[in-house]
C-alpha positions as CSV (number, residue, x, y, z in Angstrom):
1,M,-91.1,0.0,44.8
2,L,-88.4,1.3,42.6
3,N,-87.6,4.9,41.6
4,I,-85.5,5.4,38.5
5,E,-83.8,8.8,38.0
6,K,-82.1,9.4,34.7
7,K,-79.5,12.0,34.0
8,A,-78.1,12.3,30.5
9,E,-75.0,14.3,29.5
10,G,-74.0,13.9,25.9
11,K,-73.2,10.2,25.3
12,N,-73.2,9.5,29.1
13,L,-76.2,8.3,31.0
14,M,-76.5,7.9,34.8
15,M,-79.4,5.9,36.2
16,T,-79.9,6.3,39.9
17,L,-82.0,3.5,41.4
18,T,-83.8,3.9,44.8
19,G,-85.7,1.1,46.5
20,R,-86.0,-2.6,45.4
21,L,-85.1,-4.1,42.0
22,D,-87.1,-7.3,42.0
23,T,-89.5,-9.4,39.9
24,I,-92.2,-6.6,40.1
25,T,-89.9,-3.6,39.3
26,A,-87.3,-5.2,36.9
27,P,-89.6,-4.8,33.9
28,D,-89.8,-1.0,34.6
29,L,-86.0,-0.8,34.6
30,E,-85.7,-2.9,31.5
31,K,-88.1,-0.6,29.7
32,E,-86.2,2.5,30.8
33,V,-82.9,1.1,29.7
34,K,-84.2,0.0,26.3
35,E,-85.8,3.4,25.7
36,S,-82.7,5.4,26.8
37,I,-79.6,3.4,25.7
38,E,-79.5,4.2,22.0
39,G,-76.3,6.2,21.3
40,V,-75.1,6.0,24.9
41,E,-71.4,5.2,25.2
42,S,-71.1,5.3,29.0
43,L,-73.9,3.9,31.1
44,D,-73.6,4.3,34.9
45,F,-75.9,2.9,37.5
46,D,-75.8,4.6,41.0
47,F,-77.0,2.0,43.5
48,K,-76.4,4.0,46.7
49,S,-80.1,3.9,47.5
50,L,-80.8,0.4,46.1
51,E,-81.9,-1.8,49.0
52,Y,-82.3,-5.1,47.2
53,I,-81.7,-6.8,43.9
54,S,-83.3,-10.1,42.8
55,S,-82.4,-12.5,39.9
56,A,-84.9,-10.6,37.7
57,G,-82.9,-7.4,38.4
58,L,-79.7,-9.2,37.6
59,R,-81.1,-10.3,34.3
60,V,-81.9,-6.7,33.3
61,L,-78.3,-5.6,34.2
62,L,-76.9,-8.5,32.2
63,S,-78.9,-7.6,29.1
64,A,-77.9,-3.9,29.5
65,Q,-74.2,-5.1,29.8
66,K,-74.5,-7.1,26.6
67,I,-75.7,-4.0,24.7
68,M,-73.1,-1.8,26.3
69,N,-70.3,-4.3,25.4
70,K,-71.0,-3.4,21.8
71,Q,-71.4,0.4,22.2
72,G,-69.3,1.5,25.2
73,S,-69.0,0.8,28.9
74,M,-71.3,0.2,31.9
75,V,-70.4,0.7,35.5
76,I,-72.3,0.1,38.8
77,K,-71.4,2.6,41.5
78,N,-72.1,2.9,45.2
79,A,-73.6,-0.6,45.7
80,S,-74.2,-1.5,49.3
81,D,-72.4,-4.4,50.9
82,E,-75.7,-6.5,50.7
83,V,-76.0,-5.8,46.9
84,K,-72.3,-6.5,46.4
85,E,-72.7,-9.8,48.2
86,I,-75.5,-10.8,45.8
87,F,-73.2,-9.9,42.9
88,E,-70.4,-12.0,44.4
89,V,-72.6,-15.1,45.2
90,T,-74.2,-15.1,41.7
91,G,-70.9,-14.6,39.9
92,F,-72.1,-11.3,38.5
93,A,-69.1,-9.6,40.1
94,D,-67.0,-11.2,37.4
95,I,-69.3,-10.0,34.6
96,L,-70.2,-6.5,35.7
97,T,-67.9,-3.5,36.4
98,I,-68.6,-2.6,40.0
99,E,-66.9,0.5,41.6
């Protein structure tokens, strides 16, 4: 189960994720990102309530990062130690901006 809350302010978009970003829920996030990202220059993900991220979730973040590299910046905020560890182990910590 994943809840996605979007908050747009001008060219900034904050997506707050609650629950699990896995094989089942990753397509939902991918759809939301694709529908919302046009014209966005600053994309922030708030992961304070994200419990888990799978490789499917990582793929969605990577594709969002590739788009944002062309049109602005993307930051992941408030990730738990568990989620940060997944970023470290997979090498995504070097690709993504994590605050």
